N, C-alpha and C positions, 0 to 999 in steps of 0.2 A: 386229547385237545379239544377243548371246547370251539364252539362254531368263528369261524373266521370269513365267514363269506362277506367280505366287505363291499365287492365289486368296485373298488377303484375311487372310494368315496373319499372326502378330503377330511384333513385334520393340522394340525400344527405341532411343533417339537414344543412348544414351549414362550420361549421368552418373545416382549414385545418393546417398543420404545417409548410407549406412553409413560407417564408418571400418574395421571388420574389412571384410577382401578375403573371405574364407571364410564369411560370412553374407550380402553381397553375391549373391557366387556360386551358392551356397544358394537363394534366390529365384529368381534367372535360371535355375536350371535343373529348380523349381517350376511357374515359368509359361511359359518360351522353350524349347520343346524341340523345336521345330522352326527356328527362324533365334536363337539365342543369342546375346548381343553381350557384349562384354568390357567391365566395369563401370569406370567414370572417377570416382573418390572425392576432389572434390576437399575434404571435410572430414577426411579422414584428413591430406590433405600440402597445403603452398603448392605442395611440387612437383608436385601432380595437377591443382593449374589449367589451364584447357585452352589455354593458353600456351604454360607454362613447361612443360608437359609434353613438347612436344616440341623444346623446344629446348636441351637440350645437345647441342655441338658445333658449334652454329654460331660461326663466327669471329668474335670480343670480344666475345661473348655474356658479360654479367654479370647476375647477379640482385642489384638494389637495391633493399632492402624489399619491397614488393609488384609492383615494377616490373623490366623487362626491359626491359635499355639496352644498347648497341654503345662498350666502351669506348675510343675514338682513342687512348687513349696507348699500346696494345698492338700490336705488329705482328703483325695478324694474315694476312699474307700468305702464309704458310705455312700457316695452314688453310685459307684459302681455295683454295690450290692443292691441298690434302686432298681438299677436298669434289667442287672439278668434275673431280679422278681420278677419283674412286669414281663420280662422274655419270656420265662417258665409257666408265667399263666397267661399268657397274650394278651397282658394289659395294654392295649394300644391306647385307650386313653391317657396314661401316664406322660405320653408322650406326642401330644398335638403339636402344629405348627402353628402356630399363635398369628393373627392378624398383621401383629407388627411386621412379621417376617414374610409373609404372602396375604397381601391385601388384594390381589386380584382372584386368590381361593376360595374367598370370603364374598365376593361381590358376586362371583359366578353364582355361587352357592343362593344367592338374592335373586335373581333372575326370573319373572315369573310366567314368559314368553316363552320357555324351551320344553320341548318335548320331541328329546333325540331318540335315535336308538340304541346310541354308546352314550357314555361319557369319557373323556380324556385327563389323566394327571400324570405327574412324573417327580421323581426324586433323583438327585445324585447318585451314582453307586459307588459302594464302598470301596473300589480301585482308585476313583476319581476323588472321593471325600480324602482316602488314607493318603494321598500324595498331597495334597491341599494344607492339611493340619500339621503341623510339625512341635516335636517336643522340646525342651531348653538346647538341646544342643543344635537345632537346623535340620535334625534328621525326620523326614517322614515317619509317622504314624504308622504308615503301611507296614512298614517293617519290623515293628512289635508288637509280634503273635497276640497278645494279651488286649491291644489297643484297637487293634483290629480286627479282631472276633469283635469288640466290646462295640463297637462301628457299627458291624455290619449288622449287627441284632439291633440297634435304636434304630438306624433304617429299617430294616427291617419293620418294626413297631411303627415307624410314623409313615410306611408306606400303605401299613394296613389302617392306621389311623384316617389318611386320607382317602382310601379305598372306601369304606364305610360312611367319613361324609359323604362323599359324590354319588352315592347312593340314591342320597336325596333328588337329585337331578333324573338318574337311572338306573336301573338295576342291574345294567350291561356294561360294565366299568375295564378300562383299559389304563394300565399302569407304565410308564415307560421307566427303564431304568437307565438315565444317561450318562457315558462312560466314553469321554470324549477321551480320559486319560490311555484308552485301551491301542490308542493309536499310537503310542510309544515301546507297547508289547514288544519285546526281542531284543529293542535296543540296549544303551550300553545307560541310559537314564532309570534303567528298569527294571529291576531284579529280580522277579519272583518266579516261584516256580509255578507250571499252570496249573499243577494238581489243588494249590492255593488258591488259584485266582477262582477256578471254580467253585470253590469251596466257599469262596468269600462271593461268589455273587449269584449262588446256590442260596444261602442265610437270606439275602432279602427274598431273591425270588419265589421261595416256598412260604413267604410271608403275608401274597400276593392271593385273593380266591380268584378274582377274576382272570381276563386276559392281563398279560405280562409282556411285553416289551424290551431290549435293550437297544438303544441308540448311538451310534457310533459314528462321530462325522469325518473320517478318514480313512484310509488304510489300517486295516487291521489283521491279528487272525481270525477269520472268521469260525474257521472250524473249530476254535475254541469257543467260541461264543454258542456255535450249534451244538454243543455236547451239554449244555445248561437247558432248563426245563423251559424256556419260552415257548410263547407261540408266534411271537412275532419280532422279525430283525429292520430293523431302521437303519437305513443309510444313506450317506447325500450319492445320490444317483450323478447328479450332474456332474461334480466335479472329479468322483471317483467311481464311475460304474463300472470299472475293470476289475478294481477291489473285491467284489464278490464274484465273478466270473471265474476266477483262481480256483473257487472250490464247486465246481459242478456236482460233484456226486453227494455233499455233504450238502449241497441245498437243494437238488432233488429229494433225498431222503425227508428232506424237513418239510416240502411241500407235499411230498407224498402221506406225510403225516396233519395236512390242513394246515401246516403252519402258513404264516404270513409275510411277505413283505412290504414295507413301507419305503416306497420309492420317492426320495427326498429330491424333489427332481426340477423344485422350482429353485430357482438362485438365491441368496441372499447375498448378494452383492450391487450394487446401484448400476454398475457399469453392466453388469450381464443383464439385468432387470430391464432396462431400457432397451437390449437390442431384440428383445424375446418375444414372441408371440406366443398365442395357444397352438398355433400351426406347427411352429417350429419346435415345442417341448412337445407336440404329441411326437414326433418322427425323432427326434431322442429318446423319450422315453422307451418307444419299440427298439429303436439301435440298441437300446441297455436290455431290452429281452432277450433279443436276439440266440444270444452264446447259451440262452438256458434251452430254448424251444431246439436248437440245435442238437442239445445234449438230454434230446427224449423227453423235456417237461410240457405239454402239452400248453396253446399258447390263452385255453381257455382258464387254466388253471390260476396263470399269473395274473388275469386281468380279475376272477374270482375272488383269486384271497391277496387281494393287493390292495391297500392306501398309497394315497398321494398325500407328501406333504411338500415345506420348503424341504433344502436342504441342510438345513440348520435352525436353529433362533434366528428373531427377528430383529430381536434388541440394538443390532450393530447398526437398522436401516434408519433413516427419518421418520417420521410418522409415515408421509404421502407414500414412499418406496415400500413401505412393510404394507401398505394398504395394495399399493400394486400387486404385489405378492402372492397377497390371499385373491384377489381378483384371478390373477393369471393361474391359481390352483384350485380353485373353483370353475374356471373356464376350461378349462384340462381335463375335469373330470366329467363335467356333463358332456363333452367330445369325447372322450374315453366310453363312458357309459351308453352314449347314444351309440355308437358305433360298431360298438360292440357285447352290447346288451349286457 
């Protein structure tokens, strides 16, 4: 496992409320000097929505209203062959994310005053993407073995392309695979065998050369996530701190191998943002860490191999509240590093 000694530096999950990518990148440059993250701007365009953003190039994909669908009336065999050829050749240049779909990505690449220790990117995971895209009958393509396999391979290529581009900013890259749909794992709405989920996740993970993480913003089976080859687990610590404490042995083993935890301790709803302070969030973070220290994980390890983030994306906030979230985030990071080194 690569070096994950972040010492609770701040970064973010990805989305921001701005429509202007220059404004979003200016705020990122101000607050996230050590580990900047390119901003997803879903309020700017439908094409920057989480699933749509990484959909271009998938065989037979069409945008129908606000939905992504596979049009079976189109002969996609040639596109499918092209995808598999690119996959076998690891030709990530065949599956870029264009500025039309990710203006913030290209804007961050143009910033001249960045000299960070690492840079972070993100991509939707194959489970969440597979549940977002439907076939002609309205069934999610996650349950189609051929299409879900192709989706994982495409996302792998797009993640690799993204990582290569981000190396213009820093040789140290972090790519988060965002899997909000994993909160439904085990429910009646989500029936896929564990082995299949791990296989699809691993397809994307193994295409990332630098540090790789999985972000899930709710309760999930973290033991499943920890069976994959990730370096970082990212979770909503503010609202679901207990979700990770249900797996103390798995987490202890993960941290023992120098894995890292991204503690999503900054709330992303305005009501809670307005009532919190750096001091109250510090207490809340320490409370979230306490169950692990009681299970034998050294507190120093939690700090050293920790990142601090908002609990989820910031796009649901207004611009003023999003800035407040990042102010609290950087303030908390400084306080934790000052107190614990």
